[in-house]
C-alpha positions as CSV (number, residue, x, y, z in Angstrom):
1,X,-0.2,0.0,0.1
2,X,1.1,3.4,-1.1
3,X,1.9,5.4,2.5
4,X,1.4,9.3,2.5
5,X,2.2,11.4,5.4
6,X,-0.7,14.1,5.5
7,X,-1.4,16.8,7.7
8,X,-5.4,16.8,8.9
9,X,-5.6,20.0,7.0
10,X,-4.8,18.5,3.0
11,X,-6.5,16.1,3.9
12,X,-10.3,16.3,2.1
13,X,-12.9,15.7,4.3
14,X,-15.2,13.1,3.6
15,X,-18.8,14.7,3.4
16,X,-21.0,10.5,2.9
17,X,-19.6,7.2,2.9
18,X,-21.2,3.9,1.6
19,X,-20.4,0.5,1.9
20,X,-21.3,-2.9,0.0
21,X,-19.5,-6.5,0.4
22,X,-20.0,-9.4,-1.1
23,X,-22.3,-11.8,0.0
24,X,-19.8,-13.8,2.0
25,X,-18.7,-10.7,3.8
26,X,-14.6,-10.8,2.4
27,X,-15.0,-8.3,-0.7
28,X,-15.7,-4.9,0.1
29,X,-16.8,-1.3,-2.1
30,X,-16.7,1.8,0.1
31,X,-17.7,5.1,-1.8
32,X,-16.3,8.2,-0.7
33,X,-17.7,11.9,-1.8
34,X,-15.5,14.6,0.0
35,X,-15.0,18.4,-1.6
36,X,-13.3,17.0,-4.8
37,X,-15.5,14.3,-5.9
38,X,-16.2,10.3,-5.6
39,X,-13.8,7.7,-5.5
40,X,-13.8,4.2,-3.8
41,X,-12.0,1.7,-2.3
42,X,-11.9,-2.1,-2.7
43,X,-10.5,-4.2,0.2
44,X,-10.7,-7.9,0.3
45,X,-9.9,-9.9,3.6
46,X,-8.6,-6.7,4.7
47,X,-6.4,-6.1,2.3
48,X,-6.6,-3.0,0.0
49,X,-6.5,-4.1,-3.5
50,X,-7.7,-0.7,-4.7
51,X,-6.8,2.6,-2.9
52,X,-9.3,5.6,-3.5
53,X,-10.1,5.2,-6.9
54,X,-12.0,8.2,-8.8
55,X,-15.6,7.9,-10.0
56,X,-17.5,9.6,-12.2
57,X,-18.9,10.8,-15.9
58,X,-18.0,14.3,-17.6
59,X,-21.0,14.6,-20.8
60,X,-21.7,17.1,-22.8
61,X,-25.3,18.3,-20.6
62,X,-23.1,18.8,-17.8
63,X,-19.6,16.9,-14.9
64,X,-21.2,14.0,-13.0
65,X,-17.9,14.3,-10.8
66,X,-18.4,17.2,-8.9
67,X,-20.5,19.3,-7.2
68,X,-22.5,16.5,-6.8
69,X,-25.4,16.3,-3.9
70,X,-26.1,12.5,-2.9
71,X,-30.0,11.7,-2.7
72,X,-30.3,8.3,-1.7
73,X,-28.8,4.7,-1.9
74,X,-30.5,1.3,-2.9
75,X,-29.4,-2.3,-1.3
76,X,-30.5,-5.3,-3.4
77,X,-29.7,-8.5,-3.1
78,X,-29.3,-10.0,-7.1
79,X,-30.1,-13.8,-6.7
80,X,-29.9,-15.0,-10.6
81,X,-29.5,-18.5,-12.3
82,X,-28.7,-18.6,-15.9
83,X,-27.4,-21.1,-18.7
84,X,-24.4,-20.6,-21.6
85,X,-24.1,-23.2,-23.8
86,X,-20.9,-22.1,-25.2
87,X,-18.8,-20.7,-22.6
88,X,-16.4,-22.5,-19.8
89,X,-19.4,-22.9,-17.7
90,X,-23.0,-23.7,-18.7
91,X,-24.8,-23.3,-15.6
92,X,-24.3,-20.3,-13.4
93,X,-25.8,-18.9,-10.3
94,X,-25.0,-15.3,-9.9
95,X,-25.4,-13.6,-6.4
96,X,-24.3,-10.2,-5.4
97,X,-25.5,-7.5,-3.4
98,X,-26.0,-4.1,-5.3
99,X,-25.7,-0.8,-4.1
100,X,-27.1,2.0,-6.2
101,X,-26.3,5.4,-5.0
102,X,-28.1,8.6,-6.6
103,X,-26.6,12.1,-7.1
104,X,-27.8,15.1,-8.6
105,X,-25.9,17.8,-10.2
106,X,-26.6,21.1,-10.5
107,X,-28.3,21.3,-13.7
108,X,-30.8,19.0,-11.9
109,X,-29.4,15.6,-13.7
110,X,-28.9,12.7,-11.5
111,X,-26.0,9.8,-11.9
112,X,-26.6,6.4,-10.0
113,X,-23.4,4.9,-9.2
114,X,-24.0,1.1,-10.2
115,X,-21.7,-1.4,-7.8
116,X,-22.8,-5.0,-7.2
117,X,-20.4,-6.7,-5.5
118,X,-20.1,-10.7,-5.6
119,X,-17.9,-12.9,-4.0
120,X,-15.0,-12.3,-6.1
121,X,-16.6,-9.8,-8.1
122,X,-17.4,-6.5,-8.6
123,X,-19.4,-5.0,-12.1
124,X,-19.4,-1.0,-11.9
125,X,-22.0,0.9,-14.3
126,X,-23.3,4.3,-14.3
127,X,-26.7,5.6,-15.8
128,X,-27.7,9.2,-16.3
129,X,-31.4,10.4,-16.0
130,X,-32.3,13.8,-16.6
131,X,-35.7,15.7,-16.2
132,X,-36.0,17.3,-19.5
133,X,-33.5,16.2,-21.8
134,X,-33.7,13.6,-24.1
135,X,-30.1,12.6,-25.1
136,X,-26.6,12.4,-23.6
137,X,-23.2,12.5,-25.0
138,X,-20.4,10.6,-22.7
139,X,-17.5,12.8,-23.4
140,X,-15.2,11.2,-20.8
141,X,-14.8,8.6,-17.8
142,X,-13.3,9.3,-14.8
143,X,-13.1,5.6,-13.9
144,X,-10.0,4.7,-12.2
145,X,-8.3,2.0,-10.8
146,X,-5.4,3.0,-8.1
147,X,-3.4,-0.1,-7.3
148,X,-0.3,-0.1,-4.6
149,X,2.4,0.5,-5.6
150,X,4.2,-2.9,-5.3
151,X,1.6,-4.2,-7.9
152,X,3.1,-5.3,-11.2
153,X,1.3,-6.4,-14.8
154,X,0.3,-8.1,-17.2
155,X,-1.3,-6.1,-19.2
156,X,-1.7,-5.7,-23.4
157,X,-0.4,-2.0,-24.9
158,X,-3.6,-0.6,-27.1
159,X,-2.3,-0.2,-30.9
160,X,-3.0,3.0,-32.5
161,X,-5.2,2.6,-35.9
162,X,-3.4,2.0,-38.7
163,X,-0.3,-0.3,-37.3
164,X,0.6,-3.4,-38.6
165,X,0.0,-5.3,-41.7
166,X,-2.1,-3.0,-44.1
167,X,-3.5,-1.1,-41.5
168,X,-5.7,-4.0,-39.8
169,X,-4.4,-2.7,-36.2
170,X,-5.9,-2.2,-33.7
171,X,-6.8,-6.1,-33.1
172,X,-5.9,-6.9,-29.4
173,X,-2.8,-8.4,-30.7
174,X,0.0,-7.3,-28.8
175,X,2.4,-8.9,-26.2
176,X,1.8,-9.1,-22.4
177,X,4.1,-7.4,-20.3
178,X,5.3,-10.3,-17.8
179,X,5.2,-8.5,-14.2
180,X,6.1,-5.3,-15.0
181,X,5.7,-3.1,-12.6
182,X,3.2,-0.6,-12.4
183,X,3.5,3.6,-14.1
184,X,6.0,1.8,-17.1
185,X,5.1,3.5,-20.5
186,X,3.2,1.6,-23.1
187,X,4.8,0.3,-26.3
188,X,2.4,2.9,-28.2
189,X,2.1,5.4,-25.4
190,X,-2.4,5.3,-25.7
191,X,-2.7,3.0,-22.8
192,X,-3.9,-0.4,-22.4
193,X,-6.9,-3.6,-23.7
194,X,-8.5,-5.3,-22.2
195,X,-8.6,-7.5,-19.8
196,X,-5.9,-6.8,-17.4
197,X,-4.2,-8.9,-14.8
198,X,-2.5,-7.4,-11.7
199,X,-0.6,-9.0,-9.2
200,X,-0.3,-7.7,-5.7
201,X,2.4,-9.5,-4.4
202,X,0.8,-11.9,-1.7
203,X,-1.9,-9.8,-0.9
204,X,-3.1,-11.7,-4.5
205,X,-4.7,-10.8,-7.9
206,X,-7.3,-8.1,-9.5
207,X,-8.3,-8.8,-12.7
208,X,-10.0,-5.8,-14.7
209,X,-12.3,-6.1,-17.6
210,X,-15.2,-4.8,-19.4
211,X,-18.8,-6.0,-20.3
212,X,-22.0,-4.8,-21.8
213,X,-21.2,-3.2,-24.6
214,X,-23.6,-3.1,-27.5
215,X,-24.4,-0.5,-30.4
216,X,-25.1,1.7,-27.4
217,X,-21.5,2.3,-25.8
218,X,-18.0,2.0,-27.1
219,X,-15.5,-0.2,-26.1
220,X,-12.9,1.6,-23.6
221,X,-8.9,0.9,-22.1
222,X,-7.4,1.5,-19.8
223,X,-5.1,5.0,-19.8
224,X,-1.3,5.0,-19.1
225,X,-1.0,4.2,-15.6
226,X,0.2,6.9,-13.2
227,X,3.9,6.9,-11.3
228,X,1.6,5.8,-8.5
229,X,-0.4,3.5,-10.1
230,X,-3.6,4.7,-11.2
231,X,-5.0,3.8,-14.4
232,X,-8.0,5.4,-15.8
233,X,-10.9,4.6,-18.7
234,X,-10.4,6.0,-21.6
235,X,-12.1,6.2,-24.9
236,X,-11.2,5.2,-28.1
237,X,-8.3,7.2,-30.3
238,X,-10.5,9.8,-32.3
239,X,-8.5,7.8,-35.5
240,X,-9.8,4.5,-35.0
241,X,-12.4,3.5,-37.8
242,X,-10.1,5.5,-39.9
243,X,-11.7,8.8,-38.7
244,X,-15.3,7.6,-39.3
245,X,-17.3,8.1,-36.2
246,X,-16.6,10.0,-32.9
247,X,-14.7,8.7,-29.9
248,X,-17.1,9.9,-27.4
249,X,-20.6,8.3,-26.9
250,X,-24.1,9.4,-27.8
251,X,-27.1,7.6,-26.6
252,X,-30.6,8.4,-25.3
253,X,-31.9,8.8,-21.9
254,X,-31.7,7.5,-19.6
255,X,-27.8,6.0,-20.5
256,X,-26.5,3.2,-19.1
257,X,-22.5,2.6,-19.4
258,X,-20.7,-0.5,-19.8
259,X,-19.9,-2.0,-16.7
260,X,-16.4,-2.9,-15.7
261,X,-15.8,-5.3,-13.7
262,X,-12.9,-6.3,-10.9
263,X,-12.6,-9.8,-10.6
264,X,-9.9,-10.3,-6.9
265,X,-8.5,-13.5,-5.6
266,X,-6.0,-14.2,-3.2
267,X,-4.9,-16.8,-5.8
268,X,-5.9,-17.3,-9.5
269,X,-8.9,-19.7,-9.1
270,X,-11.2,-16.6,-9.3
271,X,-9.3,-14.7,-12.4
272,X,-9.5,-18.9,-13.9
273,X,-13.2,-19.4,-12.8
274,X,-15.0,-16.1,-13.3
275,X,-18.3,-15.3,-14.8
276,X,-17.9,-11.9,-14.7
277,X,-18.6,-10.9,-18.6
278,X,-21.9,-12.7,-18.6
279,X,-22.9,-12.3,-14.7
280,X,-24.7,-8.4,-15.2
281,X,-25.8,-9.1,-19.2
282,X,-29.2,-9.7,-20.6
283,X,-29.7,-11.3,-24.0
284,X,-30.7,-8.8,-27.0
285,X,-32.4,-11.1,-28.8
286,X,-33.2,-15.1,-28.8
287,X,-31.0,-17.4,-30.9
288,X,-33.2,-18.5,-34.0
289,X,-32.0,-22.0,-33.9
290,X,-29.1,-24.0,-31.7
291,X,-26.0,-23.4,-32.3
292,X,-23.7,-26.2,-32.6
293,X,-20.4,-25.8,-30.9
294,X,-17.7,-28.0,-32.7
295,X,-13.9,-28.2,-34.5
296,X,-13.3,-27.5,-37.7
297,X,-10.3,-28.2,-40.0
298,X,-8.7,-25.1,-41.4
299,X,-6.4,-26.0,-45.1
300,X,-5.0,-21.8,-44.9
301,X,-3.5,-22.1,-41.3
302,X,-0.6,-24.2,-42.5
303,X,-0.9,-24.2,-46.7
304,X,-1.8,-20.4,-46.7
305,X,-3.5,-18.6,-49.2
306,X,-2.8,-20.8,-52.1
307,X,-4.8,-23.5,-50.5
308,X,-7.8,-21.9,-50.5
309,X,-9.0,-23.7,-54.0
310,X,-11.7,-26.6,-54.8
311,X,-9.6,-29.8,-54.6
312,X,-7.6,-28.7,-51.3
313,X,-10.8,-27.9,-50.0
314,X,-11.8,-31.3,-50.6
315,X,-9.0,-32.5,-49.1
316,X,-9.7,-31.1,-45.9
317,X,-13.7,-31.8,-46.0
318,X,-12.1,-35.4,-46.2
319,X,-10.0,-34.8,-43.3
320,X,-12.7,-33.8,-41.4
321,X,-14.6,-36.4,-42.1
322,X,-12.0,-38.9,-41.0
323,X,-11.6,-37.2,-37.5
324,X,-15.1,-37.1,-37.3
325,X,-15.3,-33.1,-36.8
326,X,-18.3,-31.2,-37.4
327,X,-17.0,-28.1,-39.9
328,X,-14.4,-26.6,-41.9
329,X,-13.5,-23.0,-42.5
330,X,-13.1,-22.1,-46.1
331,X,-10.9,-19.0,-45.6
332,X,-9.9,-15.6,-46.9
333,X,-9.8,-15.7,-51.2
334,X,-12.2,-18.0,-52.0
335,X,-14.2,-15.5,-53.6
336,X,-11.7,-15.4,-56.5
337,X,-9.8,-18.8,-56.0
338,X,-12.9,-21.1,-56.0
339,X,-15.5,-18.9,-57.4
340,X,-19.2,-18.3,-56.6
341,X,-20.1,-20.5,-59.0
342,X,-18.3,-23.2,-57.6
343,X,-19.8,-23.1,-53.9
344,X,-22.7,-24.9,-53.7
345,X,-21.4,-28.4,-55.5
346,X,-18.3,-27.5,-52.6
347,X,-20.6,-26.8,-49.9
348,X,-23.0,-30.2,-50.8
349,X,-19.8,-32.3,-50.9
350,X,-19.2,-31.0,-47.2
351,X,-22.8,-32.0,-46.2
352,X,-22.2,-35.2,-47.8
353,X,-19.6,-36.2,-45.8
354,X,-21.1,-34.9,-43.1
355,X,-18.8,-31.4,-42.4
356,X,-20.9,-28.5,-42.5
357,X,-19.6,-24.9,-43.4
358,X,-18.0,-21.9,-42.2
359,X,-17.4,-19.0,-44.6
360,X,-14.1,-15.9,-44.3
361,X,-15.5,-12.3,-45.3
362,X,-13.2,-9.1,-45.1
363,X,-15.7,-6.8,-42.6
364,X,-14.5,-3.9,-45.7
365,X,-15.0,-0.6,-45.3
366,X,-12.1,2.2,-45.5
367,X,-10.6,1.3,-42.3
368,X,-8.0,-1.4,-43.9
369,X,-6.2,-1.9,-47.1
370,X,-6.3,-5.7,-46.6
371,X,-7.2,-6.8,-49.4
372,X,-8.4,-10.5,-49.4
373,X,-11.9,-11.0,-50.3
374,X,-14.8,-11.3,-50.1
375,X,-15.2,-7.5,-49.8
376,X,-18.2,-5.2,-49.4
377,X,-20.7,-8.4,-48.3
378,X,-20.6,-7.2,-44.0
379,X,-20.2,-3.3,-44.3
380,X,-23.8,-2.5,-45.3
381,X,-27.2,-3.7,-44.3
382,X,-28.8,-4.8,-48.0
383,X,-25.5,-6.4,-49.4
384,X,-25.2,-8.1,-46.0
385,X,-28.7,-9.6,-45.5
386,X,-28.6,-10.7,-49.6
387,X,-25.4,-12.4,-48.8
388,X,-26.4,-14.1,-45.8
389,X,-29.7,-14.9,-47.3
390,X,-27.6,-16.8,-50.0
391,X,-25.3,-18.3,-47.2
392,X,-28.4,-19.4,-45.6
393,X,-29.8,-21.1,-48.5
394,X,-26.8,-23.2,-48.7
395,X,-27.0,-24.5,-45.7
396,X,-23.4,-22.3,-44.5
397,X,-23.9,-23.3,-40.8
398,X,-21.1,-19.9,-39.6
399,X,-19.2,-17.3,-40.9
400,X,-15.4,-15.4,-39.8
401,X,-14.9,-12.0,-40.0
402,X,-11.6,-10.5,-40.1
403,X,-10.2,-6.8,-40.1
404,X,-12.3,-4.8,-38.0
405,X,-10.9,-0.7,-37.4
406,X,-11.5,-0.2,-33.8
407,X,-13.6,0.4,-30.5
408,X,-15.7,3.4,-31.3
409,X,-19.7,2.8,-30.8
410,X,-19.9,3.1,-34.9
411,X,-17.5,0.0,-35.1
412,X,-19.9,-1.7,-32.1
413,X,-23.0,-1.2,-34.0
414,X,-21.0,-2.8,-37.3
415,X,-20.4,-6.0,-34.7
416,X,-24.4,-5.6,-33.4
417,X,-25.8,-5.4,-36.7
418,X,-23.5,-8.1,-38.2
419,X,-24.4,-10.5,-35.2
420,X,-28.3,-9.2,-35.4
421,X,-28.4,-10.3,-39.2
422,X,-26.4,-13.7,-39.2
423,X,-28.9,-14.9,-36.8
424,X,-32.1,-13.7,-38.6
425,X,-30.6,-16.5,-41.2
426,X,-29.3,-19.3,-38.9
427,X,-26.2,-18.4,-39.2
428,X,-23.3,-18.6,-35.9
429,X,-20.1,-15.7,-35.9
430,X,-16.4,-15.3,-35.0
431,X,-14.7,-12.2,-35.0
432,X,-11.1,-12.0,-36.2
433,X,-9.0,-8.4,-36.4
434,X,-11.1,-7.8,-33.7
435,X,-11.8,-6.6,-30.2
436,X,-12.7,-8.1,-27.2
437,X,-16.2,-9.5,-26.4
438,X,-17.9,-7.9,-24.0
439,X,-20.3,-10.2,-22.7
440,X,-21.2,-11.2,-26.5
441,X,-21.9,-14.9,-26.1
442,X,-24.5,-14.5,-23.5
443,X,-25.9,-11.1,-24.8
444,X,-25.6,-12.5,-28.5
445,X,-26.3,-16.2,-28.8
446,X,-25.2,-16.3,-32.1
447,X,-21.6,-15.0,-31.4
448,X,-19.6,-18.0,-31.1
449,X,-15.7,-17.0,-30.6
450,X,-13.2,-13.9,-31.3
451,X,-10.1,-13.7,-31.7
452,X,-8.6,-10.3,-30.3
453,X,-5.2,-12.3,-29.1
454,X,-1.7,-13.0,-30.3
455,X,-2.6,-16.5,-31.6
456,X,-1.1,-19.6,-34.2
457,X,-1.2,-17.2,-37.5
458,X,2.0,-15.9,-35.5
459,X,3.7,-19.1,-35.0
460,X,4.0,-19.5,-39.0
461,X,4.9,-15.8,-39.9
462,X,8.0,-15.6,-37.3
463,X,10.5,-18.2,-35.2
464,X,9.8,-15.3,-32.7
465,X,6.2,-16.0,-31.9
466,X,7.1,-20.1,-32.5
467,X,9.5,-20.0,-29.6
468,X,6.9,-18.5,-27.6
469,X,4.2,-20.7,-28.2
470,X,4.2,-22.6,-24.6
471,X,4.7,-19.1,-23.1
472,X,1.4,-17.8,-24.8
473,X,-0.2,-20.9,-23.4
474,X,0.1,-19.3,-20.1
475,X,-1.0,-16.4,-20.4
476,X,-3.8,-16.2,-22.2
477,X,-6.0,-18.7,-20.1
478,X,-5.3,-16.1,-17.2
479,X,-5.9,-12.7,-18.7
480,X,-7.6,-13.1,-22.4
481,X,-9.6,-16.3,-22.3
482,X,-10.6,-15.5,-18.6
483,X,-13.3,-13.4,-19.8
484,X,-14.2,-14.6,-23.0
485,X,-14.2,-17.8,-25.6
486,X,-10.8,-16.8,-27.8
487,X,-10.3,-18.4,-31.3
488,X,-6.1,-19.2,-30.6
489,X,-6.4,-22.2,-33.3
490,X,-4.7,-24.6,-31.6
491,X,-2.8,-28.6,-32.0
492,X,-0.2,-28.4,-34.6
493,X,1.6,-32.1,-35.3
494,X,4.1,-31.2,-38.0
495,X,7.5,-30.1,-36.8
496,X,7.2,-27.3,-39.5
497,X,4.8,-24.3,-40.1
498,X,4.3,-25.3,-43.4
499,X,2.4,-27.6,-45.8
500,X,6.3,-29.3,-47.5
501,X,7.5,-29.4,-44.1
502,X,10.7,-28.9,-45.9
503,X,10.9,-25.1,-44.6
504,X,8.8,-22.7,-42.6
505,X,9.3,-22.1,-38.9
506,X,10.3,-24.4,-36.4
507,X,8.0,-26.1,-33.3
508,X,9.8,-26.4,-30.5
509,X,6.7,-27.4,-28.4
510,X,5.8,-31.3,-27.5
511,X,3.2,-33.5,-29.2
512,X,1.6,-33.7,-25.7
513,X,1.7,-29.6,-25.8
514,X,-0.3,-29.9,-28.8
515,X,-3.0,-31.9,-27.4
516,X,-3.1,-30.4,-24.2
517,X,-4.2,-27.1,-26.0
518,X,-7.5,-28.4,-27.2
519,X,-8.5,-27.6,-23.2
520,X,-6.3,-25.3,-22.0
521,X,-7.8,-22.9,-25.0
522,X,-11.4,-22.3,-24.5
523,X,-13.6,-21.7,-27.8
524,X,-17.0,-22.9,-28.7
525,X,-15.3,-23.5,-32.4
526,X,-11.9,-24.4,-32.7
527,X,-9.9,-24.3,-35.3
528,X,-7.4,-26.9,-35.8
529,X,-4.3,-26.9,-37.1
530,X,-3.7,-30.6,-38.2
531,X,-3.5,-31.6,-41.7
532,X,-3.7,-35.1,-43.6
533,X,-0.3,-36.9,-43.1
534,X,-0.9,-36.6,-39.1
535,X,-3.4,-39.1,-39.6
536,X,-1.2,-42.1,-40.3
537,X,1.9,-40.1,-38.2
538,X,0.0,-39.9,-34.9
539,X,-0.5,-43.0,-32.4
540,X,-4.5,-43.5,-32.1
541,X,-5.0,-42.1,-28.8
542,X,-3.7,-38.7,-29.8
543,X,-6.3,-38.4,-32.5
544,X,-9.4,-40.3,-31.0
545,X,-8.4,-37.5,-28.2
546,X,-8.8,-34.5,-30.5
547,X,-11.7,-35.7,-32.2
548,X,-13.9,-36.4,-28.9
549,X,-12.3,-33.5,-26.6
550,X,-15.6,-31.1,-26.3
551,X,-15.6,-27.6,-26.8
552,X,-17.7,-26.1,-24.7
553,X,-18.0,-27.2,-21.0
554,X,-20.1,-27.3,-17.7
555,X,-17.5,-26.4,-15.4
556,X,-13.6,-25.0,-15.4
557,X,-11.8,-25.5,-11.7
558,X,-7.8,-23.8,-11.8
559,X,-6.1,-26.1,-10.6
560,X,-2.1,-25.1,-10.8
561,X,0.0,-22.2,-12.4
562,X,1.5,-19.1,-13.2
563,X,1.5,-16.7,-15.5
564,X,4.3,-17.0,-18.0
565,X,5.8,-20.0,-16.5
566,X,2.9,-22.7,-16.3
567,X,-0.8,-23.3,-16.5
568,X,-3.2,-26.3,-15.2
569,X,-6.8,-26.5,-15.5
570,X,-9.5,-28.3,-15.2
571,X,-12.9,-28.8,-17.5
572,X,-15.5,-31.0,-17.1
573,X,-18.3,-32.2,-19.7
574,X,-21.1,-33.7,-18.2
575,X,-19.8,-36.5,-16.1
576,X,-15.9,-36.2,-17.9
577,X,-13.3,-34.6,-16.4
578,X,-10.3,-33.7,-18.6
579,X,-7.2,-32.2,-17.1
580,X,-4.9,-30.3,-19.0
581,X,-1.4,-28.4,-18.3
582,X,1.8,-27.0,-20.6
583,X,5.0,-25.7,-19.4
584,X,7.0,-22.5,-20.5
585,X,9.8,-23.1,-18.5
586,X,13.4,-23.9,-19.6
587,X,13.5,-26.9,-17.1
588,X,11.0,-30.2,-17.0
589,X,8.4,-29.3,-14.5
590,X,7.1,-32.0,-11.5
591,X,3.9,-31.3,-10.7
592,X,2.0,-32.9,-7.4
593,X,-1.7,-32.1,-8.8
594,X,-4.9,-32.1,-6.4
595,X,-7.8,-33.7,-7.9
596,X,-9.8,-35.2,-4.3
597,X,-12.6,-35.1,-6.4
598,X,-11.2,-38.2,-8.7
599,X,-9.7,-40.0,-6.0
600,X,-9.5,-43.9,-6.9
601,X,-10.6,-43.3,-10.3
602,X,-8.8,-44.6,-13.5
603,X,-7.0,-42.4,-15.9
604,X,-5.7,-41.9,-19.5
605,X,-2.5,-39.7,-19.1
606,X,-1.2,-38.2,-22.4
607,X,2.2,-37.2,-21.5
608,X,6.0,-36.2,-23.1
609,X,8.5,-38.7,-24.2
610,X,12.1,-37.3,-24.0
611,X,12.1,-37.2,-27.6
612,X,8.8,-34.9,-27.5
613,X,6.5,-37.6,-29.2
614,X,3.8,-38.7,-26.9
615,X,2.6,-41.1,-25.0
616,X,0.0,-42.6,-23.4
617,X,-0.7,-45.0,-19.8
618,X,-3.6,-45.3,-17.4
619,X,-2.9,-44.1,-13.6
620,X,-4.9,-43.7,-10.5
621,X,-5.3,-40.7,-8.2
622,X,-4.4,-42.1,-5.0
623,X,-6.0,-42.5,-1.4
624,X,-5.0,-38.3,-0.8
625,X,-6.6,-37.0,-3.9
626,X,-3.7,-36.5,-5.5
627,X,-1.4,-37.4,-8.9
628,X,2.1,-36.4,-9.9
629,X,2.5,-35.6,-13.3
630,X,5.7,-34.4,-15.6
631,X,6.3,-32.2,-18.3
632,X,9.0,-31.2,-20.5
633,X,10.1,-27.7,-21.1
634,X,7.7,-26.7,-23.2
635,X,5.6,-29.7,-23.1
636,X,2.6,-30.9,-21.8
637,X,-0.3,-33.3,-21.1
638,X,-3.9,-34.0,-20.6
639,X,-6.0,-36.5,-18.6
640,X,-9.1,-37.8,-19.3
641,X,-10.8,-39.0,-16.6
642,X,-14.7,-41.0,-17.8
């Protein structure tokens, strides 16, 4: 904790304070109002997790940060149960204590500060109302997060618009800091993207993110940190989306902001297991049908652009059928290299093999120079609806839409429009080159996954990223994948990231590591990097695991790990448990796993041979509920308990 000695006369007098605690009493939020405005603090088991941090908004109808008069408080116990068919947990019971503190400004407009506090999760939003105004523009959120000075970070910088290949950033594809001290400037000097993980030493962990962003709001980010460790909420940069659209938020009154979520724990268990992205949002529409999760083959990742031709797609359709996978993704350039006129027969062939089709699209618009097509099919309503009607007529089940332009409200509206139109035509959506999904799996039932991370395509592009593949697997589950499905594109069993195996980047991870990534990374649609030769090269226990592992889960548990070092997770589907681990450290690792709920049960374990191939053995959890596992450096394991 920062300790600053002040004389009493310099400390602003606290005029009122409100406290709200979690149902178990361990997590507490305290709102203070003094002569300088509103602030809040967060404590967990008596330890300060956030020091006094600012609250409030600046708008075109007046300030909601200072000169506020407290009106009243409303307290409610929130007790809700809901289901999530495409997430890391399927049945969620959400309990939280809600405090709504209402204030009025000199213009007689009201600000409601809403805190919901669950046992490890805090959700914060504002609502603006006015007796005589119909709409409002939010110019700035003053919300801050003031960490103790000993805090370190696992966060990614926001990239400016126009950076990267063909001006396709920002796309949430930057590297994470690794235990970097707060106050360190970001790479680009414009703050950090959500989610953001903070380590408070022996006091615990804090994960900050955002949820509930629709066409009525913008996606926000964290500002640069002050030297003392305070981050503020920032709106998108004005250059984003090629400067189209405002970098503010305008909506009708009453206006409710997005929710900022704060997950707190003494260990990483609440971070991995949080459902905070979904707890405070509601479905915007009902699904037009049941959207089926599953795994998909994908020629582009290793065979690249040239493979988006008719015959290579037939090859990967056959591969999907041989492995019993549900889908094939036909990636970029199919409109030219296969042709619209040939798609009906190709799609019909896939369906005859029991394989459904996902098609790639460019998001289009003026915000990037990416040349891949189809273009001009997703950015306007008439073209989009015509295209989706065509897809529906052929039985296409999903789309992957790529290369978006930022986080402005106008861009959020495009996401919402694509999702809404796709649902009307029975099509699920996967976004790439994209923002973080902010509660979208619950808000938009046909949103199945998004990229928004530095994912597997970079393994092909650069040996630097290939060398860090194991490292990524021990960061992403604790941060990006903790708050939303993430389309990483796992499972590469070729020794080189290329078609011919004679050139390309060289894989450093073991085969058991690759199998483990099917569990470590959570995405309802998993695009696998397998190729036809793998069917002859890998043992049956590897191929069977890949074929049968689920992509959606009833329960997720944290077992062990530390970001950047190693990660062990357990996931349950029905009565079957899948446990996986990966090791990013330079030395092999021996772990004693605590699995008391599996005591005495026989398990199938896929583990590392010394040469990096995968072996399989049967094992049992001992009477103490423990199981010993070993991982090579850049290795891994999977456990299947039936």
